[in-house]
N, C-alpha and C positions, 0 to 999 in steps of 0.2 A: 427411452431406454427401459427395458424390463429389469426390475430389481432381481428377479430370479436368475438373470444372466449377467448381472453386474458384479464387480469385485468390490464388496463393501464389508470389510472385516470388523463388524461391530464388537465392542467389548462390553460385557455386562457389568463388570465391576470397575471401580475407579482405579487407575494405575497408581501404584504406590510412589513411583518416582515423580509424579506430576505435582508441582508446588502451587501452580496458579490455575485459574479456571480455563483459560484458553488451551493450555497444555493438556489438561485433563480431558476437555471436550474434544479436542482434535484427535487425541489417541482413541477415545471411546467411540467417536463417530467414524473411525476408519479413514481419517484424512491423511495421517502421517504415520510413519513407523521409524523409530530410532535405529540407525545402523551402527553408529559408534557415538562417542561423546560429542554432542553438538552437531551431529550430521544426521539428516533425516531424509528418508525416501518420501516423496509426495505421492500418495496413492490416488486413484482416479477421482474420488470426490474432492480431495484437497487440491489436486491439480486443476480441476474445473474452477474452483473458487479463486485460485491463484491466477489463472488465465483471465478471469473476469476483472479482478483488481488491476492486473497489468494492463489490460486493454483500456480501462478508464484513465490510468496514468498516461498511457500512450496518446490517447485522444486529446487530453488537456495539454500535453507537451506540444503536440502538433499544432493545436489551436493557438498556442502562444508563439508559434514561429520557430520552434526547435526542429532540427532535422535529424532523423534517426540513421544510425550506422551500427556496425558491430565490430568491436575490438576483441582481440584474443585474450583469453584468460591468463595464458603464460606470457610473461613479459621479460625482455632482456634486462639484466641488472644494470647494464651500462647506462640506461636512461635515468635510473634512480641515482646512480653515482653522479651523473651530470647535473641533476637538479640539487644534489646535496642531501637527499633524504634517505639514501640507502642505509647508512649506519645510524640514522636518527629515528627511524620508524619504530623500532623495537621488535620484541620477539613475536608479536602478533603476525608479522610477515613470514610466510612459509618460503624459505630460501631453498633452492634446489640447483642441481647441476645436470646438464644433459650428457649424452654419451661422448661428446667432444670436450667435456669438462668446462663448458661455458656456464657462467653464473646466470641463473634464471630465477624467477620468482612467480608464485601464484598471486596474481594481482589483487590487492586489497582495495585498490582504488586506481583511477586512470588519468590523473593530472599529467604525469610525464608522457604517457603514450599519446594522449590527445594533443599535447603541445608539439610532439614530434610530427604528428600527422599534419597539424596546422602549418608548422614552419616549412614543411616540404612542399606545400601547395599554394599558400597565400602570400602574396607579395605587396599588395596595395591596400590602402585604406578604403578604396572603392569597393572592396569585397567584404567590408564590415558594415554592420555588426553580423556576427555569426554565432549560432548556438548549435552545438552537436551533442546528441545523446544516444545512449543505448540502454538496453535492459539485459543484464548479464549476471551470471553466477560469479560470486566472489568468495574469497576465503580469508578469514582472519583467525589466527590461532589463539582464541580467547583463553585466558588463564583459567577461568571458571565458567564454561558455558552452562546456561541454566534457562529455566522457564520455556523449554521447548524451542520453537522457532523464533521466540522473542529475542533471545540472545544465543544464537547458534554460531558455529564456526563457518559453515557454508551457508550462503544466503543469496537471494536474488536482489539485485540493486538496479534501480534506474538512476544513472548518473549522467548529468548534463553539464556542459562546459561552454561558457560564453567568452567571446573575444571581441574587444572594442578598442578603438584608437586611444581613448582617454578615460579618465575617471568618471566624467559626466555620463558618457555613453555606457560605461560599465554599470553605473548606478541604475540607469534605466533598464538595462538587461536584468539586473538583480530584482528590480521592482516587477518586471514581467513574470519572472519565476515565482516571486512572492505571491502574486495574484493567482497564477496558475495552480500553485499549491493549495491555496484556500479553496479554489473551485474543485480541485480533485478530492479533497477530504470531505467537502460538503456533499458531493455526488455519492460518496461512499457512506453517507449517514453519520459522519463524525464531526464533532465540534473541536477543531484544532486551534490552539492558541499559539500565535507566534511570539516567541520569547527571546530576548537578548541572550546570547550564549557564547561560550568559549569556542574558539576555532580548533583547538587541539592540534594534531599532527598535520592537518590540511593546511593550516596557516592563514594569515590575513588578519585584518583589523575590523571586519564587520561580519556578523554571523547571527542567524536566527534559527532556533529549533522550533519545530511545530509539535506541540504537546497536546495529547488528549488526557483529561483527568480520569484516573482510575485508581482504586485503592491498592491495586497490585503494582502500581507504577514503580519504576526503578529509582526515581529521584524525586526530591522535594521541589515543588514549584510555588511561586508566589505571584499573584496577579490581582488586578482590579476586577471586581465582579462583573462590571458592565461589558467587559470584553467577551464574556461568554454569550451575550445576546447580540453581538455585532454581526451585521449582515455582510455576506460576501457579494461581490459583483455578480450581476445577472448575466444572462446569455449575450447581452448587447455590449459587454465591456469591450472598449477599443484599446487593443494592446499597442497601437501606434501612438496613442495620446499620452500626455503626462499623467502617470499613475500615482503621483506623490500624495494627492488627497486621499486616495483609496488606502495607501499604506499608512498614512498618519492616523486614520480611524482605528487602526489596530496597534499602532506603536506609540501613540501619544499618552496612553495610560500605562501604568506600571505593569510589567510582566517580565519575569526573569527566572532562570534556572537557579538552583542553589549555588552554583559556581559564580554566578554574576550578581547574586542577591546582596543588597545592602539594607539591613533592617531599619536603619535610621531614615534612609530615603523612603523606604516603603511606608513607614509610619507617618512621615511628613507629607507624602503625596496622596495617600489613600486613606479615606475615613475608615474608622474601625469597623463599621457595619458593612463596608464594601470590600474588606480584605478577604482574599481566598488563599489559604495555605493548604496545599493538598499534595498527593502523590500524582505523578504524571508519567505517561509513556511517550517517548519520542517517536514520531511517525515520519518526520522529514527534517532535513538540515540543509541550509543554504549558506554559502560563503562568498564574500568578495575578498580576493587576495592580491589584487593589483598585478604587479610584475614579478611576483615571487618566483614563478616558474619561467616566464618568458625572458627575463634578464639572463639567468645562468644558462638557459637552453637556446638563447639567441633567436627567439621567435619575434622577429622584427618585421614591420611593414613600412613602406614608404608613405609618409604623410602628405597632406596638401602643400606643405612647405618644402617638399623634396627631400626631407631628412628622414632617416630611419628612426622608428619609434618602437619600443617594446610594447606589445599589446597588453591591455589590462584584462584580467581574466576573473571569472567566478566559477564556482562549481555548485551543483545542486543535486542532493541525493534524496531518494525515497526508496525504502525497502519494501517491495510488495510482499515478501514472505512475512516480514514483521507486521505489515498492515493487516494481513489476514487474521493473525492472532489478536491484534489490537481491536479489530471490529468485533471479535468474539468477546473480548474483555468488556467492551462497551455495550454489548447487546446479547444477553442470555438470560435464562431463568433457571429454576430448579430442574426443569425437564430437559434442557439442552440449549443449543444455539438458536438465536433468532436472527436470521440473515436479513439485512436490508436488500431490497429488490435488486439493486445494481450489482451486488457482489455475490448473490446466491448462486451456488453451483447448478441448480435447476430452479426453474420458476415455479413449478407445480409438482406436488407429490400426489399422484393419483392412486387412491387406495381401494382395492377390490376386497370387500369384506367377505366374499364367498367365492374365492377362486375355484374354477371348475364348474360352477353353475352356469348354464348356457345364457341366462338372462343377464347376469352381472358381467360375465366375460364379454358378451356382445356389446353391452352399453359402454364398458370401459374401453374396448377397442375403438368404438366410434368416437368417444371423447378424446382418446389419445391421438387419433389421426387428425381430428379437427384442430386440436391445440397445436400439434406439431406443424400442421399446415398453416397455422396463423403465426408461426415463428416463435412459439413458446418451447422452452426446454422442459421436458416432462420426464419424471422418474416414476414409472408405473410399478406399484407394489402388487405384483401378481403372485407372491409367494403363497405356498400352502401353509399358512400360519394362522394362529388365532388372532382375532381382531385387536386384543390388547397389545400383543407384540408388535403389530403393524403400527398402531398409534404411538407406542413408545419409540419405535425406530424413527418415525417421521417427525416426532417432536424433538428427538435428539439431534437429527441432522438439520432441522430448523428451516426447511424451505418456506418461502413466504406464504404459499397457499397450499392447503390440503383439500383435495376434491374426493369426497368419500361416497362410494357407491355400494349400496347394500340391497338385498332382495326386498326388504320391507318397503323402503322408499321407492323402489322401482315399480312396485305395484300401483303407486299413485303417480308415476312418471316423474319422481323427484330424486334429487341427490342433496348431499350436505356439503357446504363450502365453509372452510375454516380459515380465518386469517391468523397466522401464527403469531404475529406481533401483538395482537390484542386478545387473542383467544375467542374472538367473536365468531359465532356459528350462525349460518343461515340455511334454511331449507328452500331449495329453488328447483324449478324445472331444469331439465338438461340444457335447454336452449338458453334460459336465463343465466345459468352458471357459466356457460361458454361465453356469453356476451359480457359477463362481468370480468372474466379472466382475459379476454381478448380486446376489451374496449369497444366491442361492437354494439 
């Protein structure tokens, strides 16, 4: 993609309304634009990052055995009346009426709808376990939306829902998602700590939030320092096996949100030099709630005993829109964003220091075509701008690599390669730079 033809509305000054780093940098880098309180348009650069994050979430859900579908955003209120949550959910739910005066709502979550889909189609325990998920826009009318897309009213959510015959099976499904979440966040370059948490309006008696530590976090968290260095399962993790030992490695040490925190227990279980008290950002939340929805909504299956059983359910949420902001909170410097490779909107920023000069234009086009042919996403800065402006833009948007082509270097057949994360620069031949970027 040529930057001269791209839509990238960079802001030179920090927006006054931005309270935290991610909000400021996303606005400055032309990733988002606020359209009303808590509602944002995702501009091309932001949309690319959001798609990258969503795809990693999708891959790990699929790998763990979840099956993707798509549910509507507008839901009939009757389903929520049936579950008993319609009047309990609160003013965060946007309630509407259609032209026939039927009560509808803009879905803040999908426990009721997925339960209705399940009960209409599944009759036997032989069809279990089952985990269904989608990645969908949701709306919650926050009292005070703030921090950009970190706490917005409209947001993208991956929500998955598991169905099992009994509590033992449901716990295994919970563990599968627990591990899938750890893998997802690791692939995105984040150290996420699973912490005991309140279930809130979702319900249930077992819940974990996945928290990354950040000074701008919205809540206080408490944990054992050793959890920060705990390793997640590698590519060979077997989701069909008993995952209890994996889970215990992360849950046997103290880790809790402020709602679940007990200072006396914290001090008794964790030596003073290993206590971590910090701010944190929630990047995922998982719940086991048993038959909370299946009982009132009559989601029954015939068990091996021939009797009807209310299925045991869990739900599992990750907000890709929030994740994009969380990555920026965890990875930035004074010059801008520092994207981890997996979430970067482009892999390489190709910078032509003298656009219009035949030798640099020709070299850049050759590098651009070679990189694109090798499967790399390239943003080619071919603008008629001074070098300083190009460097500032590329540092601000934070692509993992900058490939810098100038007339002086080309005289010796060389270009400069900069790693955004470390700031390290190397002078290489065109062929060596290509090999470094493509793994050739």
